[in-house]
C-alpha positions in Angstrom: 21.6 98.7 40.0 24.1 98.9 37.1 23.4 96.3 34.0 26.1 94.0 33.1 28.4 95.4 29.8 28.0 93.5 27.1 30.0 90.3 27.6 30.2 89.8 23.7 32.8 92.8 23.7 34.4 91.7 26.6 34.9 88.2 26.4 38.6 86.8 27.6 37.3 82.9 27.9 35.8 81.0 24.8 32.9 79.2 27.0 32.0 82.6 28.6 28.8 83.6 27.0 27.5 86.0 24.7 24.4 87.5 25.9 22.5 86.9 22.6 23.6 82.9 23.1 21.9 82.9 26.2 18.3 80.9 26.3 18.3 78.4 28.6 20.6 78.8 31.9 20.7 75.8 34.1 21.4 77.8 37.5 23.5 76.2 41.2 20.9 77.5 43.0 21.4 76.9 47.1 18.6 78.7 48.1 20.4 81.5 49.8 20.5 85.3 49.1 23.1 85.7 45.9 21.5 82.8 43.7 17.6 83.4 44.4 18.9 87.7 43.6 20.5 85.4 40.0 17.6 83.7 39.0 15.8 87.1 39.3 18.1 88.6 37.8 19.3 86.5 34.6 15.4 86.1 33.8 15.4 90.1 33.4 19.1 90.6 32.1 19.3 87.8 28.9 15.5 87.4 29.1 16.7 83.4 29.4 14.8 80.3 30.8 16.2 79.3 34.8 16.7 75.1 35.5 17.4 75.6 39.5 19.9 73.2 40.6 20.6 72.2 44.0 23.1 69.5 44.9 22.7 68.4 48.7 26.4 67.5 49.5 25.2 67.1 53.7 24.3 70.6 54.3 23.3 70.5 58.4 19.4 71.4 58.6 18.6 72.4 54.7 15.0 72.3 54.0 14.7 71.4 50.3 11.2 71.7 49.9 11.8 75.2 51.0 14.7 75.7 48.6 12.6 74.2 45.6 9.3 75.9 46.6 11.8 78.7 46.6 12.9 78.4 43.3 9.7 77.6 41.6 8.2 81.0 43.5 11.0 83.3 42.0 10.4 81.5 37.8 12.6 78.5 37.7 11.1 76.4 35.5 12.5 73.7 37.0 12.9 73.2 40.2 16.1 70.4 41.2 17.6 68.5 44.2 19.9 65.6 43.5 21.5 63.3 46.6 24.8 63.7 45.9 26.5 62.5 49.1 27.0 58.7 48.5 28.7 60.0 45.7 30.5 63.3 47.5 32.0 60.2 50.0 32.5 57.3 47.9 34.6 59.6 44.8 35.9 62.5 46.8 35.9 62.6 50.2 37.4 58.5 50.6 40.4 59.4 48.0 41.0 62.4 50.1 41.2 60.6 53.9 43.5 58.6 51.6 45.6 61.4 50.6 45.6 62.6 54.5 44.3 66.5 52.8 45.2 69.8 54.1 45.8 72.2 52.2 48.1 75.1 53.8 48.4 73.6 57.4 45.5 73.0 58.2 42.1 73.6 55.4 40.9 70.1 54.8 39.7 71.2 51.6 36.1 70.5 51.9 34.2 73.2 50.0 37.4 72.7 47.5 36.3 68.5 46.9 32.3 69.3 46.8 33.3 71.7 43.5 34.2 69.6 40.7 31.1 67.0 41.6 28.6 70.4 41.5 30.0 71.2 38.5 29.8 67.9 36.9 26.8 67.2 38.1 25.8 70.7 36.4 26.4 69.4 33.4 24.3 66.3 33.2 22.0 67.8 34.0 22.3 70.7 31.5 22.5 68.7 28.9 19.6 66.5 30.5 17.1 69.9 30.2 18.5 70.9 27.0 20.7 74.3 28.2 22.8 75.9 26.6 24.6 77.4 29.7 25.9 77.6 33.0 25.1 80.1 36.0 27.2 79.9 39.2 27.1 82.7 42.4 30.8 82.8 42.6 32.8 85.8 42.9 36.3 87.4 40.9 37.9 86.7 44.0 37.2 83.4 45.1 38.6 80.1 44.3 35.2 78.5 43.9 35.2 80.6 39.8 38.0 78.4 39.0 36.9 74.7 40.3 33.4 75.4 39.0 34.3 76.7 35.1 37.7 74.2 35.1 35.1 71.7 35.1 32.4 72.7 32.8 35.2 73.4 30.4 36.2 70.0 30.7 34.0 67.6 30.6 31.3 69.9 29.2 33.0 72.1 26.4 29.7 73.4 24.2 28.1 75.0 27.5 28.6 78.6 27.9 28.8 80.4 31.6 27.8 83.4 33.0 28.8 84.5 36.3 26.5 87.3 37.2 28.3 88.2 40.6 31.1 89.2 38.9 29.8 91.5 36.4 27.7 93.2 38.5 27.8 96.0 41.0 26.4 94.7 43.7 27.6 94.6 47.5 25.8 93.1 49.9 23.9 96.0 50.8 22.6 96.6 47.1 21.9 92.6 47.0 19.2 92.8 49.9 17.9 95.5 48.6 17.3 94.3 44.8 16.1 91.3 46.7 13.2 93.2 48.6 12.4 95.1 45.8 11.4 92.6 43.8 9.9 90.6 46.8 12.8 88.3 47.2 12.7 86.0 50.5 15.6 86.6 52.9 17.1 84.3 55.7 16.8 86.3 58.6 19.6 86.4 61.4 17.0 85.7 65.1 17.5 89.7 65.6 15.2 90.3 62.6 18.2 91.7 60.5 20.2 89.8 57.7 21.8 87.1 58.5 25.8 88.7 58.9 27.8 85.4 57.3 28.0 83.5 54.0 28.3 80.0 54.5 29.0 77.4 52.8 28.6 73.3 54.0 28.8 70.0 53.4 29.6 66.6 55.2 33.1 67.7 55.8 32.6 70.7 56.9 31.8 74.7 57.3 33.1 78.3 56.2 31.5 81.2 57.5 32.5 84.3 55.7 31.3 88.3 56.3 31.6 90.9 59.1 34.7 91.0 60.8 36.3 88.3 59.6 38.7 89.7 57.1 39.7 91.9 60.1 42.5 89.9 61.0 43.0 92.6 64.2 39.2 91.0 65.4 38.9 88.0 67.8 36.6 85.3 66.4 33.1 86.5 67.8 30.8 83.1 69.9 27.9 84.0 67.3 30.4 82.4 64.1 30.1 79.1 65.3 26.9 78.0 64.7 28.3 73.9 63.9 30.8 73.6 66.7 30.6 73.9 70.1 33.0 76.3 71.9 35.8 74.5 73.5 34.6 76.1 76.6 31.5 75.0 76.9 32.5 71.1 75.9 31.8 68.0 78.0 34.6 68.6 81.5 35.2 64.9 80.5 37.0 63.8 77.6 35.8 60.7 75.4 37.6 58.1 74.0 36.7 57.3 70.0 38.0 54.2 68.0 37.9 54.6 64.5 38.2 51.9 62.7 39.7 51.6 58.7 40.4 48.7 56.3 42.8 49.1 53.2 42.3 53.2 54.3 38.7 53.6 53.9 37.1 54.4 57.7 34.5 51.6 58.0 33.3 51.9 62.0 34.0 53.7 64.7 33.1 52.5 68.1 33.5 48.9 67.5 30.4 49.8 64.8 30.3 49.0 61.3 28.2 51.9 59.3 28.4 52.9 55.7 30.4 55.9 54.9 27.6 58.4 55.1 26.2 57.7 58.5 29.9 57.4 59.9 31.2 60.8 59.0 27.7 62.3 60.3 28.5 61.1 63.0 32.0 61.5 63.3 30.9 65.7 63.3 28.5 65.1 65.6 31.1 63.0 68.3 33.3 66.4 66.5 31.0 69.2 67.2 29.7 67.8 71.0 34.0 68.6 71.8 34.5 71.3 70.8 36.8 69.7 68.1 37.7 71.1 64.3 37.5 75.1 64.7 40.3 76.8 62.4 41.0 80.4 62.3 42.6 79.9 58.8 45.0 82.5 57.3 44.8 80.8 53.6 46.6 81.5 50.0 44.3 81.1 47.0 45.3 80.5 44.1 44.2 84.1 42.6 46.6 85.6 44.6 45.0 86.7 47.7 45.8 85.8 50.8 42.2 85.8 52.9 41.7 84.6 56.7 38.4 81.8 57.1 36.9 80.8 59.8 36.5 76.4 59.7 34.2 74.4 61.1 35.6 71.0 60.3 34.8 68.5 63.3 34.2 65.1 61.3 37.6 66.0 59.3 39.0 66.9 63.0 38.4 62.8 63.8 38.8 61.4 60.8 42.2 62.6 58.9 44.4 63.2 61.8 43.4 59.1 62.8 44.0 57.6 59.1 47.3 59.5 59.1 48.5 57.8 62.7 47.2 54.3 61.3 48.9 54.9 57.7 52.3 55.6 59.3 52.5 52.4 61.9 52.4 50.4 58.7 54.9 51.9 57.1 58.1 51.5 56.9 60.4 55.2 57.5 60.3 55.7 53.9 56.9 55.2 52.6 55.9 57.7 55.2 58.8 60.4 54.5 57.6 60.0 50.6 54.1 60.4 50.8 53.5 63.3 52.7 54.7 65.2 49.5 53.0 63.4 47.1 49.8 64.4 50.0 51.0 67.8 49.7 50.6 68.3 45.9 47.4 65.9 45.7 45.8 68.9 48.5 47.4 71.6 46.3 45.4 70.2 42.8 42.4 69.5 44.5 42.8 73.4 45.9 43.8 75.0 42.9 40.8 73.5 40.8 42.9 70.5 39.2 41.0 68.3 39.9 40.6 66.7 36.3 44.2 66.9 35.7 45.7 63.8 34.7 48.4 64.5 37.9 46.2 63.8 40.4 44.8 60.3 39.1 48.1 59.3 38.7 49.2 60.6 42.1 46.0 58.8 43.7 47.3 55.9 41.8 49.9 55.6 44.0 48.1 56.1 47.5 45.8 53.9 46.7 48.4 51.4 47.0 50.0 52.2 49.8 46.8 52.6 51.1 46.0 48.5 50.8 47.9 47.9 54.0 45.7 50.6 56.4 43.7 48.3 58.0 43.4 48.8 61.8 41.7 50.8 64.9 43.2 53.8 66.2 41.3 55.7 69.5 41.1 59.8 69.7 40.7 61.0 72.7 38.3 64.6 72.8 38.8 67.1 75.1 37.5 70.8 74.7 38.9 71.0 71.5 41.8 68.3 71.0 41.7 65.4 69.2 44.6 63.5 69.7 45.5 59.4 69.1 46.5 57.9 72.1 45.7 54.6 70.9 46.9 51.9 68.4 46.6 48.7 66.5 46.9 47.4 63.0 47.7 43.6 62.1 50.5 45.6 59.6 51.7 47.9 62.6 55.7 47.9 60.8 56.7 47.5 65.3 57.3 45.0 67.2 57.1 45.4 70.9 59.5 43.1 72.1 62.2 45.3 69.8 60.8 48.4 71.2 61.1 47.2 75.1 64.8 45.8 74.0 63.8 42.7 74.8 65.0 39.4 73.3 63.3 39.7 69.8 64.7 36.0 68.1 67.2 37.4 65.8 65.4 40.0 64.2 67.6 42.5 65.6 71.2 41.9 67.3 72.0 45.2 69.9 75.9 43.5 69.2 76.4 44.4 65.8 75.0 48.7 66.7 78.9 49.6 67.0 79.2 48.5 63.8 76.5 50.1 62.5 77.2 53.8 63.9 80.8 53.9 62.5 79.4 53.1 58.4 76.5 55.3 59.3 78.3 58.2 60.1 81.4 57.9 58.3 80.7 60.0 55.4 79.7 63.2 57.6 81.9 62.2 60.3 84.7 62.6 57.4 82.6 65.8 56.1 82.8 67.1 59.7 86.6 67.1 59.7 87.7 68.1 56.3 85.7 71.2 57.2 87.6 72.0 60.5 90.1 71.5 59.4 91.2 67.8 61.9 91.4 65.9 59.1 94.0 63.2 60.0 94.8 60.1 57.2 95.8 57.6 60.0 93.5 54.8 61.2 91.2 57.5 63.4 89.9 59.3 60.1 
């Protein structure tokens, strides 16, 4: 395989490590092909010790004993698993729910939300274990390199970074060959071939890359959907799921109060059952590429539209027209790797204030891939059933006042139209 060039001669950022600076590396380790190859490669290339850190964010079906055992077998001096599910839910997902997080008309930013937390924990563990460098497995064409490295440079400027996947000349086939040459186990698909997709997942969703996905003319193949039931195979009977919020935070499903982590897990289970949350998405990455991603986001597909509907129910027309622009900016900053940007926390302050009134229950009808709002209830609803049905309203709304309102409301528009069309009349009809 081709060796990495000396980073000291080509360094383009102050936080990148010179080769002779690297003595002990904190490796963000998933147990997958890329990071397993990296664990061995860093030892050989840098003659450095490696501490492997695995961060649990709710990845389904992961065997962490197997992950740590594999890391130690490959030479890690320490192999650590940090359960960050609660922190992830409390400090990242709840703010995202309150912001109705949506990047690019669909993506609920689950990977984007996880990366700053993973990188923050990497900084903490690197300091704790005397590491001088943090290594990650991001490529040079993705967003994750920005999210992780920007966090490290912000929170721990004394630490250096190496990103082997950006430096070596190995594609997936070459990585598999390297792994087999060095006795690194490779996860196989049922047919005995290496798993065809690169997967990233957490409490909030799952992404798949590889194989046909980059071919825009290729329809999704069924084997990519290992989390969400294909809508065609979902139950024939719909299910109504009620989501209860208090101050913008989901606190109950179907009337049963839960802590946030099990609530999101249960929402994901229900979404998966009914084929909800499949997203075939064309995305504008911050590095300049336009890419296709396949997402499975069952929890987000149930929770986000429920929150958005409840927020709209308790907000005035002016709040409901104003906040989506802030939500969009919030989502962009998170997607772009700028979690620590002061503007995000400034926007968050407004979002938190708005959500103080977002209390109530929304009913979501789940059926063969769709999740739609069907019932609404809130003590803070800016809604009067009598007004809505034109019944007596106790003086809140007098229908006979409407003509005067209409004349004043439309005055400038009427004058402008007449001027533009040569019909202006100085008489009383103007």
